Backbone as CSV, one residue per row, in Angstrom:
resi,resn,N_x,N_y,N_z,CA_x,CA_y,CA_z,C_x,C_y,C_z
1,MET,74.224,137.638,96.157,75.646,137.563,96.296,75.949,137.166,97.733
2,LYS,76.907,136.323,97.903,77.388,135.905,99.218,78.708,136.558,99.614
3,GLN,78.675,137.228,100.715,79.894,137.936,101.183,80.670,136.914,102.013
4,VAL,81.981,136.861,101.772,82.885,136.043,102.593,83.960,136.874,103.119
5,THR,84.365,136.625,104.368,85.429,137.377,104.994,86.135,136.434,105.972
6,LEU,87.214,136.907,106.530,87.972,136.138,107.494,88.033,137.024,108.782
7,ARG,87.576,136.441,109.848,87.605,137.188,111.162,88.573,136.441,112.078
8,PRO,89.156,137.130,113.012,90.056,136.476,113.947,89.326,135.500,114.824
9,ALA,89.914,134.353,115.119,89.286,133.366,115.996,89.033,133.961,117.367
10,ALA,87.906,133.731,117.953,87.530,134.310,119.252,88.453,133.746,120.285
11,GLY,88.865,134.623,121.263,89.646,134.213,122.424,91.150,134.269,122.144
12,PHE,91.567,134.776,120.978,92.975,134.877,120.614,93.290,136.364,120.306
13,SER,94.526,136.728,120.405,94.916,138.075,119.972,94.553,138.172,118.471
14,GLU,94.459,139.417,118.001,93.959,139.624,116.593,94.845,138.889,115.566
15,GLY,96.121,139.133,115.609,97.004,138.504,114.595,97.049,136.975,114.666
16,ILE,97.138,136.448,115.835,97.068,135.016,116.020,95.694,134.444,115.675
17,GLY,94.697,135.251,115.996,93.301,134.857,115.654,93.096,134.818,114.141
18,PHE,93.687,135.722,113.428,93.558,135.696,111.935,94.290,134.467,111.375
19,ALA,95.480,134.189,111.909,96.251,133.031,111.413,95.491,131.781,111.716
20,LEU,94.953,131.633,112.906,94.168,130.465,113.256,92.915,130.352,112.426
21,SER,92.253,131.445,112.158,91.063,131.386,111.281,91.386,130.843,109.910
22,ALA,92.522,131.278,109.347,92.957,130.760,108.027,93.239,129.276,108.118
23,MET,93.938,128.865,109.183,94.175,127.401,109.371,92.864,126.659,109.473
24,GLU,91.877,127.206,110.185,90.551,126.527,110.358,89.757,126.444,109.055
25,GLU,89.881,127.536,108.280,89.126,127.544,107.019,89.644,126.407,106.073
26,VAL,90.931,126.250,105.994,91.511,125.188,105.168,91.172,123.803,105.772
27,ARG,91.204,123.689,107.106,90.963,122.456,107.810,89.443,122.037,107.559
28,GLU,88.537,122.988,107.593,87.129,122.663,107.307,86.967,122.120,105.890
29,GLN,87.649,122.744,104.926,87.596,122.248,103.559,88.209,120.842,103.440
30,LEU,89.282,120.576,104.130,89.900,119.226,104.157,88.881,118.268,104.762
31,ARG,88.323,118.573,105.899,87.302,117.700,106.522,86.170,117.342,105.500
32,ALA,85.657,118.391,104.833,84.580,118.149,103.850,85.001,117.271,102.731
33,ALA,86.296,117.395,102.353,86.798,116.588,101.265,87.013,115.125,101.583
34,VAL,87.228,114.875,102.865,87.663,113.500,103.268,86.566,112.742,104.062
35,ALA,85.729,113.450,104.768,84.808,112.822,105.716,83.974,111.673,105.176
36,GLY,83.562,111.742,103.939,82.676,110.710,103.417,83.366,109.549,102.733
37,LEU,84.683,109.550,102.698,85.415,108.473,102.009,85.353,107.164,102.776
38,SER,85.268,106.117,101.974,85.335,104.781,102.584,86.781,104.456,103.003
39,ASP,86.908,103.460,103.843,88.260,103.044,104.248,89.086,102.653,103.023
40,GLU,88.454,102.019,102.027,89.164,101.593,100.870,89.603,102.793,99.991
41,GLU,88.753,103.749,99.849,89.098,104.986,99.083,90.217,105.786,99.822
42,LEU,90.138,105.796,101.160,91.140,106.514,101.942,92.518,105.881,101.763
43,ALA,92.571,104.565,101.567,93.842,103.841,101.576,94.383,103.530,100.161
44,ARG,93.515,103.599,99.185,93.926,103.216,97.835,94.901,104.198,97.219
45,LEU,95.871,103.647,96.490,96.818,104.468,95.767,96.249,104.705,94.362
46,ALA,96.026,105.940,94.083,95.457,106.298,92.770,96.322,105.882,91.605
47,ILE,97.597,106.081,91.789,98.621,105.576,90.824,99.799,105.032,91.595
48,PRO,100.529,104.091,90.978,101.713,103.553,91.699,102.635,104.614,92.169
49,GLY,103.094,104.495,93.417,104.068,105.471,93.981,103.412,106.709,94.570
50,ALA,102.139,106.916,94.365,101.432,108.036,94.965,101.151,107.734,96.435
51,HIS,100.846,108.761,97.175,100.435,108.590,98.562,98.943,108.423,98.574
52,SER,98.414,107.737,99.590,96.963,107.604,99.728,96.416,108.888,100.338
53,ILE,95.174,109.108,100.232,94.481,110.228,100.848,94.669,110.233,102.316
54,GLY,94.444,109.086,102.910,94.570,108.976,104.392,95.970,109.287,104.869
55,ALA,96.967,108.835,104.148,98.330,109.120,104.569,98.594,110.602,104.495
56,LEU,98.092,111.272,103.444,98.297,112.714,103.302,97.584,113.444,104.443
57,VAL,96.395,113.029,104.878,95.697,113.667,105.977,96.539,113.615,107.251
58,LEU,97.027,112.359,107.528,97.912,112.171,108.710,99.198,112.994,108.606
59,HIS,99.735,113.091,107.389,100.954,113.855,107.162,100.710,115.369,107.488
60,ILE,99.568,115.843,107.162,99.261,117.237,107.523,99.334,117.422,109.004
61,GLY,98.770,116.481,109.782,98.926,116.541,111.227,100.346,116.394,111.716
62,GLU,101.063,115.481,111.032,102.464,115.252,111.412,103.236,116.611,111.262
63,ALA,103.078,117.384,110.150,103.760,118.609,109.952,103.392,119.571,111.002
64,GLU,102.126,119.736,111.317,101.735,120.705,112.362,102.309,120.289,113.722
65,TRP,102.256,119.058,114.012,102.823,118.580,115.288,104.313,118.866,115.408
66,TRP,105.028,118.614,114.252,106.465,118.765,114.225,106.808,120.256,114.397
67,TRP,106.178,121.130,113.635,106.525,122.553,113.770,106.249,123.088,115.135
68,MET,105.069,122.687,115.717,104.721,123.221,117.004,105.574,122.560,118.160
69,ASN,105.887,121.371,118.096,106.612,120.723,119.145,108.130,120.714,118.998
70,CYS,108.610,120.343,117.803,110.058,120.248,117.620,110.733,121.566,117.340
71,VAL,110.053,122.421,116.534,110.687,123.686,116.217,110.354,124.735,117.324
72,ILE,109.112,124.971,117.612,108.716,126.009,118.536,109.085,125.646,119.979
73,LYS,108.702,124.467,120.412,108.941,124.052,121.787,110.282,123.397,122.018
74,GLY,111.004,123.076,120.931,112.325,122.486,121.069,112.380,121.014,121.546
75,ARG,111.253,120.357,121.310,111.135,118.975,121.776,111.999,118.027,120.892
76,ARG,112.648,117.098,121.477,113.414,116.044,120.798,112.418,114.879,120.585
77,LEU,112.465,114.308,119.390,111.583,113.161,119.087,111.962,111.997,119.992
78,SER,110.954,111.395,120.603,111.196,110.194,121.423,110.739,108.960,120.616
79,LEU,111.044,107.815,121.087,110.589,106.561,120.473,109.060,106.559,120.501
80,GLN,108.482,106.998,121.568,107.027,107.024,121.671,106.430,107.968,120.581
81,ASP,107.067,109.158,120.413,106.596,110.074,119.334,106.595,109.387,117.968
82,ARG,107.670,108.629,117.714,107.832,107.991,116.418,106.845,106.828,116.195
83,ARG,106.175,106.429,117.308,105.171,105.408,117.160,103.760,105.904,116.972
84,ARG,103.621,107.236,117.005,102.307,107.799,116.791,101.827,107.509,115.349
85,PRO,100.545,107.344,115.115,100.058,106.941,113.857,100.368,107.847,112.706
86,PHE,100.689,109.102,112.960,100.956,110.036,111.905,102.471,110.128,111.574
87,TRP,103.292,109.603,112.353,104.739,109.821,112.195,105.281,109.093,111.018
88,ASP,106.001,109.727,110.148,106.628,109.163,108.945,105.697,108.385,108.059
89,VAL,104.418,108.847,108.066,103.371,108.124,107.306,103.624,108.142,105.829
90,LEU,104.417,109.052,105.286,104.616,109.125,103.874,105.840,108.281,103.409
91,LYS,106.560,107.753,104.305,107.778,107.051,103.956,107.555,105.793,103.086
92,ARG,106.457,105.061,103.388,106.133,103.849,102.584,104.675,103.934,102.167
93,PRO,104.481,104.451,100.915,103.109,104.725,100.489,102.190,103.466,100.574
94,GLU,102.712,102.339,100.357,101.859,101.059,100.384,101.517,100.616,101.759
95,ALA,102.213,101.111,102.793,101.979,100.615,104.138,100.725,101.135,104.764
96,PHE,100.205,102.261,104.323,99.055,102.847,105.003,97.838,101.951,104.951
97,ALA,97.606,101.270,103.881,96.428,100.362,103.691,96.380,99.311,104.821
98,SER,97.528,98.817,105.223,97.493,97.725,106.207,97.086,98.214,107.593
99,LYS,96.997,99.478,107.814,96.638,99.991,109.129,95.125,100.059,109.299
100,ASN,94.329,100.021,108.234,92.877,100.000,108.289,92.337,101.228,109.066
101,TYR,92.931,102.373,108.843,92.432,103.614,109.490,91.203,104.095,108.707
102,SER,90.248,104.659,109.414,89.050,105.203,108.786,89.307,106.732,108.581
103,ALA,88.433,107.335,107.783,88.487,108.804,107.642,88.271,109.478,108.961
104,GLY,87.343,108.931,109.761,87.114,109.539,111.066,88.323,109.481,111.973
105,PHE,89.065,108.336,111.951,90.290,108.203,112.724,91.290,109.230,112.321
106,CYS,91.521,109.353,111.000,92.504,110.319,110.525,92.104,111.762,110.858
107,LEU,90.853,112.120,110.663,90.363,113.471,110.945,90.417,113.695,112.455
108,ASP,90.022,112.769,113.317,90.148,112.913,114.757,91.601,113.098,115.219
109,THR,92.506,112.384,114.574,93.923,112.479,114.928,94.410,113.893,114.678
110,ILE,94.147,114.457,113.482,94.609,115.786,113.198,93.852,116.834,113.968
111,ALA,92.601,116.536,114.382,91.826,117.478,115.212,92.483,117.570,116.588
112,SER,92.991,116.457,117.145,93.581,116.514,118.458,94.884,117.317,118.414
113,ILE,95.626,117.204,117.249,96.831,118.010,117.098,96.486,119.469,117.053
114,ARG,95.366,119.767,116.326,94.943,121.172,116.238,94.570,121.730,117.590
115,GLU,93.958,120.923,118.427,93.609,121.364,119.753,94.832,121.707,120.614
116,GLU,95.885,120.873,120.426,97.123,121.189,121.099,97.708,122.512,120.642
117,THR,97.600,122.787,119.340,98.082,123.983,118.753,97.284,125.191,119.282
118,ARG,95.984,125.082,119.327,95.094,126.126,119.852,95.421,126.408,121.316
119,ALA,95.668,125.379,122.097,96.018,125.564,123.549,97.359,126.288,123.666
120,PHE,98.357,125.972,122.818,99.590,126.681,122.880,99.439,128.143,122.477
121,LEU,98.627,128.392,121.442,98.505,129.749,120.927,97.654,130.660,121.835
122,ALA,96.715,130.097,122.586,95.776,130.896,123.386,96.351,132.006,124.210
123,PRO,97.429,131.737,124.972,97.940,132.792,125.833,98.869,133.797,125.117
124,LEU,99.176,133.579,123.865,100.139,134.413,123.163,99.561,135.753,122.727
125,THR,100.370,136.665,122.503,99.971,138.012,122.011,100.480,138.222,120.565
126,ASP,99.992,139.295,119.957,100.493,139.547,118.589,102.019,139.789,118.528
127,GLY,102.568,140.271,119.658,104.023,140.476,119.687,104.762,139.190,119.573
128,ASP,104.129,138.058,120.056,104.798,136.753,119.919,104.884,136.235,118.489
129,LEU,104.113,136.846,117.588,104.215,136.399,116.173,105.595,136.664,115.629
130,GLU,106.384,137.550,116.204,107.716,137.870,115.686,108.777,137.069,116.422
131,ASN,108.403,136.224,117.376,109.367,135.391,118.062,110.065,134.517,117.011
132,VAL,111.404,134.395,117.118,112.181,133.582,116.212,112.575,132.310,116.885
133,TYR,112.437,131.226,116.170,112.786,129.886,116.710,113.880,129.341,115.846
134,SER,114.800,128.668,116.475,115.925,128.110,115.781,115.858,126.552,115.820
135,HIS,116.003,125.927,114.718,115.958,124.448,114.669,117.030,123.970,113.642
136,THR,117.851,123.045,114.119,118.909,122.485,113.269,118.526,121.027,112.933
137,ARG,118.568,120.739,111.651,118.300,119.333,111.151,119.456,119.055,110.238
138,GLY,120.312,118.085,110.657,121.500,117.805,109.823,122.457,119.012,109.854
139,ARG,122.751,119.519,108.693,123.643,120.654,108.612,122.874,121.964,108.376
140,THR,121.564,121.905,108.351,120.765,123.052,108.048,120.096,123.609,109.323
141,THR,120.230,124.882,109.522,119.576,125.548,110.638,118.584,126.537,110.049
142,ILE,117.388,126.495,110.532,116.313,127.430,110.112,115.966,128.311,111.301
143,GLU,115.541,129.528,111.033,115.125,130.463,112.046,113.861,131.202,111.660
144,PRO,112.764,130.462,111.673,111.471,131.055,111.289,110.826,131.797,112.474
145,THR,109.995,132.768,112.115,109.131,133.383,113.152,107.861,132.606,113.337
146,LEU,107.220,132.834,114.452,105.880,132.182,114.638,104.944,132.550,113.506
147,ARG,104.963,133.849,113.114,104.092,134.310,112.055,104.314,133.420,110.766
148,TRP,105.594,133.189,110.412,105.894,132.448,109.206,105.437,130.960,109.365
149,ILE,105.675,130.435,110.569,105.309,129.040,110.805,103.767,128.857,110.649
150,LEU,103.013,129.728,111.211,101.551,129.658,111.074,101.126,129.798,109.570
151,HIS,101.777,130.722,108.873,101.513,130.863,107.469,101.854,129.595,106.729
152,HIS,103.023,129.066,107.007,103.488,127.843,106.373,102.487,126.676,106.613
153,LEU,101.910,126.584,107.814,101.000,125.479,108.085,99.733,125.665,107.208
154,VAL,99.280,126.881,106.983,98.146,127.114,106.118,98.489,126.672,104.670
155,ASP,99.635,127.142,104.235,100.047,126.852,102.892,100.246,125.338,102.649
156,HIS,100.903,124.678,103.604,101.199,123.216,103.538,99.892,122.464,103.406
157,GLU,98.947,122.757,104.332,97.679,122.048,104.321,96.869,122.362,103.076
158,ALA,96.886,123.569,102.574,96.151,123.933,101.355,96.764,123.176,100.152
159,GLN,98.055,123.088,100.108,98.656,122.313,98.978,98.242,120.851,99.020
160,HIS,98.310,120.273,100.223,97.904,118.824,100.310,96.413,118.666,100.071
161,LYS,95.637,119.642,100.479,94.157,119.529,100.208,93.959,119.479,98.726
162,GLY,94.647,120.287,97.946,94.534,120.183,96.496,94.951,118.873,95.962
163,GLN,96.037,118.372,96.506,96.532,117.038,96.063,95.452,115.983,96.400
164,ILE,94.820,116.041,97.567,93.811,115.119,97.915,92.581,115.236,97.030
165,LEU,92.192,116.421,96.620,91.094,116.591,95.656,91.440,115.983,94.311
166,MET,92.674,116.161,93.873,93.084,115.512,92.619,93.036,114.002,92.733
167,LEU,93.533,113.492,93.838,93.436,112.013,94.041,92.027,111.506,94.071
168,LYS,91.135,112.225,94.690,89.733,111.842,94.711,89.176,111.760,93.258
169,ARG,89.530,112.738,92.443,89.109,112.734,91.030,89.647,111.464,90.310
170,LEU,90.933,111.187,90.516,91.567,110.003,89.971,90.876,108.717,90.403
171,LEU,90.406,108.733,91.598,89.743,107.539,92.152,88.254,107.474,91.755
172,GLY,87.801,108.512,91.067,86.365,108.589,90.632,85.426,109.088,91.699
173,ALA,85.946,109.623,92.795,85.076,110.060,93.903,84.564,111.534,93.550
174,LYS,83.476,111.888,94.170,82.945,113.291,93.994,83.833,114.259,94.669
175,THR,84.077,115.435,94.066,84.826,116.462,94.709,83.868,117.693,94.922
176,GLU,84.352,118.563,95.788,83.516,119.652,96.271,84.033,120.964,95.647
177,ASP,83.083,121.915,95.665,83.494,123.355,95.350,83.526,124.010,96.704
178,PHE,84.572,124.789,96.981,84.772,125.391,98.297,84.488,126.839,98.333
179,ILE,83.920,127.444,97.388,83.701,128.897,97.425,82.181,129.132,97.642
């Protein structure tokens, strides 16, 4: 029998370390699911109107970057931000293929975003998990805590990882067991 557990990431407060460990567990599963895909598999639309696997990977990074920078840090999007390879990647599903991104490029892009997240989280304490951030988009204002944001990032990535595994099956690619 194989015992599995979740331990807090080293170098972080316990609560933040647990959240980061959960984020890293899902990320490792995502890496395993995507790493061996060809550029064509990464960009192909399994069904009309669906998003490609590569676009979903970059979207995962886009979401993490947005929550950490725009919600938590209060950053306003610049024109330079909007030119980053992950920005608005899901707006036009057919456009991803023209970019010729590899799985390595997509995974490296979201890895650099994760490193920014880790650097931001490193000096924080468990008390910071209850910090409330306010963000208004249009007429809607949200006020999530850091704890909720980190949980949401795990949930968001896990949902898209499942979507990516389904798309791999539809494309006829091998899928993994993650337990």
